[in-house]
N, C-alpha and C positions, 0 to 999 in steps of 0.2 A: 404626677410620680406615682401617686396612688391607684392610677387607674393601670400604667405602666409595671407596677409590681405585683398587681392581682390577674394581669392576663395569664393565659397560657404558654405563650409564647415565652415570657419572662420566666417562668416556672422552671417550663422544658430547660430551658437554658440555664438557669443555675444549677440545676440536679443533675446537667450533665457536665457543668464545667465541676461541680463536688464531686461525681462520681470518678473523673478522669483525677483530679486529684486527690484522692482517696488511693486510688489503685492505682495511681505513677510514683506516688511521693515513698510509700510503704516502699513495693519494689524496688523502686531508685535506690534507696539508702539501703536496702538487706544488699542488693545486685554490688552497691559501693560498698559495702564491707566486705561481703565475699570477695570481688574484685581483689580489695589491698591487699587481703591475708595470702592470694592465690599469687597477687605480685610478689610480694613479700617473701613467699613460701620458694616461688620461681628464685626471687635474688638472694634467699640464703643457699640454696640448692647450688645456683649456678657456682656463686661463690667459694663453696662449699667443695667441687668438685676442682677451684683454680689452687683454693691451699692443699687438696690433695695432689694435685700435679707440681705442686712447689715442695711439697714434702718428699716425692719419689723424687724429685730431681736431686736434693740436698742429700736422700739417701743412697744413692749413685753417686755424689762426689762422696760423701762422707767414706764411702766402702773404698774406694778410689784411693783415699786419700789412707784408708787402713789398709787394705792393700799394698801401698808402698812402703808404708810404716814396717810390714813385716821383713819388705827386702832387707831392711836394713839393720834389723836384729837379726839377721838369719845370717849377713853377711858375714864371710871371714873374715877380709878384708878389715870393717872397722875394728871387729872383735880383734882382732891380732892389734891394731892401731889402740886399742882402751887399756887392754893388757901389759901395752909395751913398756920396758923400763931401761935404763942405762945400758945392761946386755944385750939388749935387741939386734939384728942386724940393719945397719941404718938403710943400706939397699932396700931390702924389702920392705921396711915402713916408709919408704919414701915411694914405691912402689903401690903401697896398697896405700896410701895418703894418695897418688895419683887417680887411683881407679874411683877409688869415694867420695873425690872433687868433681872428677866426669860426670858420674850417675846425679848429685848432688846439682851441680848446674842444668844438665839435661833434664832433670826430675820438675824445676822452679821453670827453665824457660818452655817446657812441656805443657804444664796444667797453667792455666793464666792466673786463678785462682788462689796457689799458692804463693804466697808473701816471702816465707823464709821460712829456711829450716836451720835448728840449730841443735846442736851434739856437743852433749859435753859428759868426758870421763872423770869417773873416779882418780884418774892418773893424772886430771888438769887436762889432757888433749880436747883441744876447744873445734869444732865444724862451725862457721858464721859465713852464710850466702847473702847474707845482708847486711853488715856490720853493726850491731847491735851494740848500741852503748847500754855498761853497766848491766849487760844481763847474765845474768848469775841466776843458778839453780840448784838454790839450797837444798841437797839429798834427804839430809835428816830430815827434813821439815815437808816431803812431799809424798804423802802414803797413798803410791800407785801401783797396783799390785799387778792390774794388765795392763789399762789404757787407759786414761782420762781427758775430758772436753770442757774446756773454761774460757770466759772470756780472758781478752789482755789486750793490754796496750803496753807496744814498744816504742821506743826511741832509737830513732837513730844518729851514727855521731854526729849527722850534719844537724839534729835536734827536731828532727820531721817525726812526730805525733802518729802512729797509725792502731785503730781498732784491729786486731785479728783475732782468731777462733783458736784457741792453741789445743794441739792435739800432744798429750803427753806421756811415753809409755815406758817403761826399764827395758835395758839393754841387760840380758844375761848370761854368764859365762854357762856355753853350752854343754859344756863337761861338767859343770856343777849349780845349778840353776839356781841354788839358794848364795852364789857369787854375784851380786847386785857390780858393774863393770862402769856402768854411764846410765845416762836416761837423754832420749831422743823429743825433738821437740818440732814437731811442724807447726809452722802458721798459716792461718789462710786470712787472706783478705777481706775482712768483714764488708768491705764496700764493692771486691769482685766477686764475692760470694752474692753477694745482695743483689749484682747488675745479672751475675748470671741466671739464678732467679728467676727475677722480676720480669724477661722478657716473656715469660710465658701467659700471662696478662696484658696486654696492649691497653687495657683499660683501668688498670687495677692502680686504683687513685687515694684508694684507701690507707690506712696508716697498717702496716703487719709488722710484728717480732717473731724471731725466735727464738726459744725458752729451751734449755734441759733439761728432764727430770723432774728437777727440784724449782722449776720456773723461774730458774736466772736468765735475764737474756742475752741470749747471746747477739742477737743483729735485731736490727729495728733502721725503721722509717726515721723514726726520731733515733738521732745518736746521743741525743740526752739518757735517756732507757736503758744504755747497752752497760752490762753491769748490775742491772737493779732488780727487784725479783717482784715477779709479775702479780704474784700472791698477796701484795700490799697493793697493789691499785685496786685491783677487783676480785670477786668471789671466785676460785677456780676450783670452784667442787664439783659443777655441770663439768667438767673435764676431767673427771677422778675415775678411773678406772673404766672410762669412755673413750674409744679410740680414736670417734671422731663425732661432728654434729654442729649447731650451733646451738646460740642462746640469748636474751636480749637483757643486756645489765645497765648500771647506770656507772656511768664515770665525770667527772668534775658537772655533775646538775644535769650533766645529758643524756639521753637512752641511744645506745651504739646496738648493731646488731656484732656478736662474736661469732664467727667461724673458724673451725680447729680441726687440725687432721694430727696425729703423731707418728712420728717414725720409729715404727716398732724398738727394727733392733739397740734405738739408741735412747729411747724413751722420749723424745724431744719431739717440741709440739710446735706448728705452725701456727700463727694465731693473727686475724685479721680482724679489725675495729671498722666498722661500717655508720656511721651515725643516721641514726633514723629520718634523720630530715631529709634525708640525701634520696630516700623513697619519695619524700614527695611529688617531688613535679612530674614520677609519670602517677602518682595517684590523683594527681590533678589534672591528670589530663582523660584518666576515666569518670573524675568528677564532673569536666566539661561534658565530656561522651554523651554522659548520663541526662546531663542535666537540657543539652541539645534534643536528645529521644523525649524529652518528659515538654519542651516546647514543640516539635512536633507531631506529637500526639495530643496539644491543643492545637494548632491550626489545623491538624486535618477534624480535630473536633468542628470548629469552626467551620469549615466547609461543609459536613456534613448536619451541622445547624441551619445553616444558610439552604441547603436544601431540602433539608425538614421543614423551613419554614416555606419556603415556594410550595414544594410538593403536598404538606399535612396542613401546616398552618393557616397558611395565605387561603385558602378554599373555605376553612373552618371558621375565618374570621369573613368572607365576604358569604357563608350561609348565615352568618349571627347579624350581619345587615340585612338580609332581606328576611328573615327572621322579623324583626324591627318593623320593615314595611309592611308585613303581614299585621304585626299588630298594631299596625294604622290605619288596618283598613284598605290595603292596597294590594291586593290580591295577585294580582296581574304579572309576575314577576316568574324570571325563568333561569338558571343557572346551569350553565354548559359542566358535563361530566366529563374530566380525563382519567383516563386509567380504568381499572377494574377492582380498586382498593374497596375496601369498607368506606373509606373518604368518599369516595363513588357514586359506592352504594346507595348513601346517605344521601349525596346529593341527586340522584334518581327518586328516590324516596320522596324528597322535602318537594321536588319538580310534581310528582304526580298527587302530592297534598293540595301544594300550591292554585294546581288544577282541577281539583276536584274545589276546592275551597269558592276559586272563582266563579264554577259553573253554580253551587247550590246558591252563593249569595245574586247569581243573577236569577236564575229561574225563582228565590225569595221575593225578591227586586219587580222580576215581571208577575207573579200571583198578585200579589201587594196591589198594582197599578189593576190590573185587571177584578179585585175584587172591589177596588172603588170605585170602577169606572160600573161595574155590573151595580154596587150600591146607587150609583148615582142614577144610571137609567132607570134601576127599577121604581124608583122615586118617579125620576119623569114621568113613569110612564102611568103614574096611579093616576096625576090629574090628565084632565081630559082641556086640553090647550084650550078650545073653542069653548067650553064653559064656563071659563076662567076668564074668558075675554069677554064673552059677552056678560056673563055679572058683574064683571067690574064695570064695563061701560054703562049697563045700568043705573049701576053704585053713585056713579060719575055725574052723569046727566038728572039723575035725580037730585043728589047735592047742588048742581048750579042752578035748578029752579027752584029749590028750596032756598038759596042765597048764601048756601055754605061751603065759602069759598076751601075754607083750611079743609073742608072736605075733602073739596075737589083737586085742590095740591097733592094730596097721599094720595087719593084711587088713582092719580094719575103716576105718581113716581112709583106707585108701586105694583102698577099693570106696567110701567114700561123694563121693572126689576124684571117679572114675571115671565113679560117678552121675552127678553135676552138671555134666562135660564133656559125656555125652552124654545125657541126660536131656532138657538144656536147650538147642535147637539156636540158640537168640539170641545174639549177642554182645553186647547190651547189657542188662545184667542191675543190680540194684540193690547197693548199698553190703553190704546187709546179707546177701548171699547173697555176695557177692563174701568178705566175712569169714569167713563159715562155709567153703569152699573154701578159705581162708589157712590157717586153724585145722586143718585136716586135713592141712594141705601139711606145718605148723610143729609137730604131734605125730608126725608120721613123722622129722621133720629132728630133734625130742627123742630119741628111742627111739637113732636112729641117731647122733647127736653124744654123747649121756647129759648128763654135766655142762662139755662140751668150750665147747659155746654157751648163753646163758642170754636166751632171749627176752621182749620185752616190746611187749604190745601194747595200744594207748591209743586207744579210737573215742570220738569225741561223739556222744551218741543223735540230733543231729538229722542226721548227715550220713548216718544206715543206709537212709533213704529216696531220697538220690537216686543216680542212675544214674551206670553207669559202664561202660567196657570188660571183657568177658570175662577173667579172670587178669590185669587190670593189676598186680596185686601179686606175685605169685608169682615171677614170672621175676625183680622186681627183689631181692627179699629172696632167692632164690634166687645171686640174683647178689654181694651183700652177704654171703653162706655163702663163698661157692668163691673167689672173688677179694680177702675179706674178713678174715675169720675164719681159715678153713682155710690161706688163703697165709701167713698169718702165723703158724702154727703153735704158736699159745696162746690160753691162755682168752679169752672175750669175750663182749660184749652186742650183740645188734640190738634196736634201739626201731624201733616202728611206729609212726606217729600218722598217725588220719585224721580231719580236722575241716574247715569250711565258714566261709570269711570273705568277706564282700561279695558272697553269692549264688555264691562258685567254690568247686568242692572240692578241696580239698590232702591228697596221699600225702607222707609224710615219710617217710623210710626210713635210718636212721645205723645203722652200726655201730664197734666201738671197736677195729677190724683196722688192720694197718698202709696 
């Protein structure tokens, strides 16, 4: 694990992943926050547009109702009925009543959102298109100078309750405007009005309310809110002196997006409430998209790392292996470069260096061998073979005549040893010839050291035909004598083994010295 964590490949992989995460996550988080703000802003503006459409539609409807009410308060037939007394011509009164009833019936039938119309005069003349139970207008308690809208609940004679928005306006004597002769009440069906304006947005699933200038709720998705004051539910300060807009507010412990638009002539406001959690689904889609983008970036980085490994790191790894070979003195190595980049240039330089080192090592090896051969040849040339043979032969026969058997043995062994040195000028000989040289050397040493050294020579027959360097064994045995047995000053044994194994020739020389 330590080797992996210390490799260049691992370090580059960790750095690449770290850089991707370091760059992707802040960008992703910033993009997510910005996207959420954009989505929420677009969502708010979209709902604001819908609320403005609803407000415009309500403005048209209320203007339509107000125009219809003007007809009534300007109608001569209605004023005649509201001012009539027992002296008035009954035929004229009935004719006026028919005209008023016909228009009331037409208006209620023509406008689906008009629930009912109720007219009450000071002379107790009453027109009622719906049959309202216990409907009374206490004129003394109603302060209506021009007209007024207010939420109302009316009950039919059958006991049916209906939420309505009532327009109440005074009816005055045209000849004396200070003379109040009655009141007109046009009731808009809150449910029909709701359905009339709600079709403007097929996806308008959130709650909304319609409130008057004093924030009393005239209509609402939640019917239980009708008649309540909106300012007691939420802070209405952001809506003051501002015709339209949106803001966030807390309601029942939850955060809501509030969009609103004002109906200018009336001062009414159309207000929608959307729980902020409703935006989470779209925000989650953005979050998933950003997460997928980061995963794609990591996947692309992984592909790049694989390419980088095959193109850059793998050649460098192979190059490191070849450098290990050179450190183990294996100079005959080569690597095929691919491409023309810096790594390829490095491989080419390595191949050139390797070839140069191999050439230099061969030159040094050849020079060393030639130097040894020259030294040996110079040594051989210094000795006159014939003089040496004749001298040794004279010494041998002199020793025999005088009866010196040991001297004869030594001279004969030395003669054989010199003959093999001088006769065969080749540095490569057979193991058999090398053993013969060694036997002559051992014979001389036995005479010299007598019982101090015991020699043991064990040669495998298959090894005799192998080739070896001349005098490979003699210096080793000599080293064992001088530095092993003789240095210890005690009696010892030198063992020489020659054998082959796996087509290789082995020389083993051991001694019992210190």
